[in-house]
C-alpha positions as CSV (number, residue, x, y, z in Angstrom):
1,M,-14.3,-5.5,7.6
2,T,-10.7,-4.1,7.2
3,V,-8.5,-6.2,4.9
4,L,-4.7,-5.8,5.3
5,P,-3.4,-5.6,1.7
6,Y,-4.0,-3.0,-1.0
7,L,-4.7,-4.8,-4.3
8,P,-4.0,-2.3,-7.1
9,P,-6.5,-2.1,-10.0
10,L,-4.1,-3.4,-12.7
11,R,-5.5,-3.1,-16.2
12,H,-2.9,-5.3,-17.8
13,P,-1.7,-7.7,-15.1
14,V,-0.6,-10.5,-17.4
15,R,2.5,-9.6,-19.3
16,T,4.7,-11.5,-21.7
17,I,8.1,-9.9,-21.4
18,G,10.9,-11.3,-23.2
19,R,10.7,-15.1,-23.0
20,R,8.7,-15.1,-19.7
21,T,5.1,-14.4,-18.7
22,F,4.2,-12.8,-15.5
23,D,0.8,-12.2,-13.6
24,F,1.3,-9.2,-11.5
25,A,-2.1,-9.7,-9.9
26,H,-0.8,-12.8,-8.3
27,E,3.1,-12.5,-7.9
28,I,5.9,-10.3,-6.8
29,V,8.8,-10.4,-9.3
30,V,12.3,-9.7,-8.0
31,M,14.6,-7.8,-10.3
32,G,18.3,-8.5,-9.5
33,I,20.8,-5.8,-10.0
34,V,24.1,-5.9,-11.9
35,N,26.2,-2.8,-11.9
36,R,28.9,-2.9,-14.5
37,T,30.5,0.2,-13.1
38,P,33.7,0.7,-11.0
39,D,32.0,3.0,-8.6
40,S,28.4,1.7,-7.9
41,F,27.1,3.0,-4.6
42,Y,26.5,-0.6,-3.2
43,D,29.1,-3.1,-4.6
44,Q,31.9,-0.6,-5.4
45,G,32.8,-2.4,-8.6
46,R,32.5,-6.0,-7.6
47,T,30.8,-6.9,-10.8
48,Y,32.7,-4.3,-13.1
49,A,34.7,-7.1,-14.9
50,L,32.7,-8.6,-17.7
51,E,32.9,-12.2,-16.5
52,R,31.8,-11.2,-13.0
53,A,28.9,-9.1,-14.3
54,V,27.7,-12.1,-16.5
55,Q,28.0,-14.5,-13.6
56,A,26.1,-12.2,-11.2
57,A,23.2,-12.0,-13.6
58,L,23.2,-15.8,-14.0
59,D,23.5,-16.2,-10.2
60,A,20.6,-13.9,-9.8
61,A,18.5,-15.9,-12.3
62,A,19.4,-19.1,-10.5
63,A,18.4,-17.6,-7.2
64,G,14.9,-16.8,-8.5
65,A,15.1,-13.4,-10.1
66,G,12.5,-12.9,-12.8
67,W,14.4,-9.9,-14.1
68,V,18.0,-8.8,-14.1
69,D,18.8,-5.2,-14.4
70,V,22.1,-4.3,-16.0
71,G,23.5,-0.8,-15.6
72,G,26.7,0.9,-16.9
73,V,26.2,4.4,-15.6
74,P,25.5,5.3,-11.9
75,F,22.4,7.5,-11.2
76,S,24.5,9.7,-9.0
77,P,26.4,12.7,-10.5
78,D,29.1,12.3,-8.0
79,T,30.7,9.6,-10.1
80,P,32.7,10.4,-13.3
81,D,30.8,10.9,-16.5
82,V,30.3,8.0,-18.9
83,S,30.0,8.6,-22.6
84,E,27.5,6.8,-24.7
85,A,30.1,4.7,-26.3
86,E,31.6,3.6,-23.0
87,E,28.2,2.8,-21.7
88,L,27.5,0.5,-24.6
89,D,30.9,-1.1,-24.1
90,R,29.9,-2.0,-20.5
91,V,26.3,-3.2,-20.9
92,L,25.9,-4.6,-24.4
93,P,28.3,-7.6,-23.9
94,V,26.4,-8.4,-20.7
95,V,23.2,-8.4,-22.4
96,E,24.4,-10.6,-25.2
97,A,25.9,-13.1,-23.0
98,V,23.0,-13.3,-20.6
99,A,20.5,-13.6,-23.5
100,A,22.5,-16.4,-24.9
101,A,22.5,-18.4,-21.6
102,T,19.2,-18.0,-19.9
103,D,15.6,-16.9,-20.5
104,V,15.6,-14.5,-17.5
105,V,14.2,-11.1,-18.5
106,I,17.1,-8.6,-19.1
107,S,16.5,-5.0,-18.3
108,V,18.9,-2.3,-19.2
109,D,19.2,0.6,-16.7
110,T,19.8,3.7,-19.1
111,F,18.4,7.1,-20.0
112,R,20.0,7.1,-23.5
113,P,17.7,6.1,-26.4
114,E,20.6,4.7,-28.5
115,V,21.8,2.6,-25.7
116,A,18.2,1.2,-25.2
117,A,17.9,0.4,-28.9
118,R,21.1,-1.4,-29.2
119,C,20.4,-3.4,-26.0
120,I,16.9,-4.3,-27.1
121,A,18.3,-5.7,-30.5
122,A,20.7,-7.7,-28.4
123,G,18.2,-9.3,-26.2
124,A,17.1,-6.9,-23.5
125,A,13.3,-6.9,-23.0
126,V,13.1,-4.0,-20.5
127,V,14.4,-0.4,-20.5
128,N,14.7,0.9,-17.0
129,D,14.7,4.7,-17.5
130,T,15.3,6.4,-14.1
131,T,14.8,9.8,-15.7
132,G,11.2,9.1,-16.6
133,L,11.5,9.4,-20.4
134,H,13.4,12.7,-20.0
135,H,14.4,12.2,-23.5
136,P,11.1,11.6,-25.4
137,E,13.1,9.7,-28.1
138,M,13.2,6.9,-25.6
139,A,9.5,6.4,-26.0
140,D,10.0,6.2,-29.7
141,V,12.6,3.4,-29.3
142,V,10.3,1.4,-27.2
143,A,7.3,2.0,-29.3
144,G,8.7,0.1,-32.2
145,T,9.5,-3.0,-30.2
146,A,7.8,-5.5,-27.8
147,A,10.0,-4.1,-25.0
148,T,8.6,-2.9,-21.6
149,V,9.8,0.5,-20.3
150,V,10.0,1.4,-16.5
151,V,9.1,5.0,-16.1
152,A,10.5,6.4,-12.9
153,H,9.9,9.7,-11.1
154,S,13.0,12.0,-11.0
155,L,13.0,15.8,-11.5
156,A,16.6,16.7,-12.3
157,E,18.4,16.6,-15.6
158,P,20.2,13.2,-16.0
159,R,23.2,12.9,-13.7
160,Q,22.5,16.3,-12.1
161,H,21.9,17.0,-8.4
162,L,18.6,18.4,-7.2
163,R,19.8,20.0,-3.9
164,R,17.3,20.2,-1.1
165,P,14.3,19.0,-3.0
166,R,10.9,20.5,-1.9
167,Y,7.4,19.3,-2.5
168,D,4.2,20.7,-1.3
169,D,2.8,17.2,-1.4
170,V,5.3,14.7,-2.5
171,V,2.8,11.9,-3.3
172,D,0.6,14.1,-5.3
173,E,3.4,15.6,-7.3
174,V,4.9,12.1,-8.0
175,K,1.6,10.7,-9.1
176,R,1.0,13.7,-11.5
177,F,4.6,13.5,-12.9
178,L,4.2,9.7,-13.6
179,A,0.7,10.2,-15.2
180,A,2.2,12.9,-17.5
181,R,5.1,10.7,-18.5
182,V,2.9,7.7,-19.0
183,Q,0.8,9.9,-21.4
184,R,4.0,10.9,-23.1
185,A,4.8,7.3,-23.8
186,L,1.2,6.6,-25.0
187,D,1.4,9.7,-27.3
188,H,4.6,8.3,-28.9
189,G,3.0,5.0,-29.6
190,V,4.0,2.9,-26.6
191,G,1.2,0.5,-25.5
192,E,-0.1,0.7,-22.0
193,E,0.7,-3.0,-21.6
194,Q,4.4,-2.0,-22.1
195,L,4.5,0.3,-19.2
196,V,5.7,-0.1,-15.5
197,I,5.9,2.7,-13.1
198,D,8.5,3.5,-10.4
199,P,7.9,6.3,-7.8
200,G,11.6,6.7,-7.5
201,H,12.5,6.0,-3.9
202,D,15.4,8.4,-2.9
203,L,15.6,9.8,-6.5
204,N,15.6,13.7,-5.9
205,K,13.9,13.1,-2.6
206,T,14.9,13.3,1.0
207,T,14.5,10.3,3.4
208,L,11.3,12.0,4.8
209,H,9.9,12.3,1.3
210,T,10.6,8.7,0.5
211,L,9.1,7.4,3.8
212,E,5.9,9.5,3.1
213,L,5.8,8.1,-0.4
214,S,6.2,4.5,0.8
215,R,3.3,5.0,3.4
216,R,1.0,6.3,0.8
217,L,2.1,4.1,-2.0
218,P,-1.5,2.9,-2.8
219,E,-2.2,6.5,-4.2
220,I,0.6,5.9,-6.8
221,A,-0.5,2.2,-7.5
222,D,-4.0,3.5,-8.2
223,L,-2.6,4.5,-11.7
224,G,-3.2,0.9,-12.6
225,L,0.2,-0.1,-13.9
226,P,2.6,-2.5,-12.3
227,L,4.7,-0.7,-9.8
228,L,8.4,-1.2,-9.1
229,A,9.8,-0.5,-5.7
230,A,13.6,0.1,-6.0
231,V,14.5,0.2,-2.3
232,S,17.5,-2.0,-1.9
233,N,20.1,-0.8,0.6
234,K,19.2,2.9,-0.3
235,D,20.1,5.9,1.9
236,F,16.5,6.2,3.3
237,V,17.0,2.6,4.7
238,G,20.3,3.6,6.2
239,E,19.1,7.0,7.5
240,S,16.0,5.2,9.1
241,T,17.9,2.6,10.8
242,G,21.4,4.1,11.4
243,L,22.9,0.9,9.6
244,P,25.8,0.9,7.1
245,K,25.2,-0.6,3.6
246,P,26.5,-4.1,4.5
247,Q,24.0,-4.4,7.3
248,R,20.8,-3.1,5.5
249,L,19.4,-6.5,4.3
250,A,16.8,-6.9,7.0
251,P,15.4,-3.3,6.8
252,T,15.6,-3.4,2.9
253,L,13.2,-6.6,3.1
254,A,10.9,-4.7,5.5
255,A,10.7,-1.7,3.2
256,A,10.1,-3.9,0.2
257,T,7.4,-5.9,2.1
258,A,5.7,-2.6,3.1
259,C,5.7,-1.5,-0.4
260,A,4.1,-4.8,-1.5
261,L,1.3,-4.1,1.0
262,G,0.9,-0.8,-0.8
263,G,0.6,-2.3,-4.2
264,A,4.2,-2.8,-5.5
265,R,4.6,-5.9,-7.5
266,L,8.3,-5.7,-8.6
267,W,11.2,-5.3,-6.2
268,R,14.6,-4.2,-7.5
269,M,17.0,-5.9,-5.1
270,H,20.7,-6.6,-4.5
271,E,20.4,-9.8,-2.4
272,V,18.2,-11.9,-4.6
273,G,18.0,-15.1,-2.7
274,A,16.7,-13.5,0.5
275,A,14.3,-11.1,-1.5
276,V,12.8,-14.1,-3.4
277,A,12.1,-15.9,-0.2
278,A,10.6,-12.7,1.3
279,A,8.5,-12.2,-1.9
280,R,7.1,-15.8,-1.7
281,M,6.1,-15.1,2.0
282,T,4.6,-11.8,1.2
283,E,2.6,-13.4,-1.6
284,A,1.1,-16.0,0.8
285,L,0.3,-13.3,3.4
286,L,-1.5,-11.2,0.7
287,G,-3.5,-14.1,-0.5
288,L,-1.8,-14.1,-3.9
289,R,-0.6,-17.7,-3.6
290,V,-1.3,-20.8,-1.7
291,P,1.3,-22.3,0.6
292,T,3.6,-24.9,-0.8
293,G,2.5,-27.4,1.8
294,L,-0.4,-27.6,4.3
295,R,0.7,-30.0,7.1
296,H,0.7,-27.9,10.3
297,N,-1.9,-29.2,12.8
298,L,-3.5,-31.4,10.1
299,D,-1.5,-34.6,10.6
């Protein structure tokens, strides 16, 4: 009998992260996005002001996000460079304010070990490293704490282009990269129960690479660690549908759901309310949760 969902072989599905506990064998966790930058690719500075950034994080938590990802430096090198001091000025006050107001898990999107260390001390429970531990010192920072680290696939130097990326087999190469960086983390003392993997949708990849990666996501999820799908409003969504960023919610939810069918258990999303509703429906379809009510044709 063919069964629709792929259930990844998670070795540590139950995780206490910050002040919350998650069971990635039975739930999909939505990570809200707060960009404290004037030039983020999606919101173009809407949450750059400190008060707006904090409120956006609290709104995401109220809408059902389990995690909120706070970033002060865009991934793209097409935006002005940001010093470590300026990055800290952007993200640290947000981390402090959100940690004081709610128990939502706070993630800091950074590749700099010192920024990660300062934010963990201020209340962040996750480091989202989109460079995949490019700086091994990041693993040292996490190893001395209870924090989780998201290890993403990307090949270029931080904030550098990788023009016309080529892969002989993108899925095999992404999987081998992630396995190697997971081993790097373990060698530096990070516990396996502290690790999450991210195949890096669109990061140093073309749209065709990202679509192939999404179709074959179970091969990545076979690594046995919770897998994050960061698909929200990305270029591959736009290029696949021809839709501009403000109109990409529906295809973003379709992409996230497809990734859940392939084993993803975390979604990094801009529109949290819609994503949480889609996640709950996807959980029910996958048999991970029972419906909230059973009345149809039973009355």
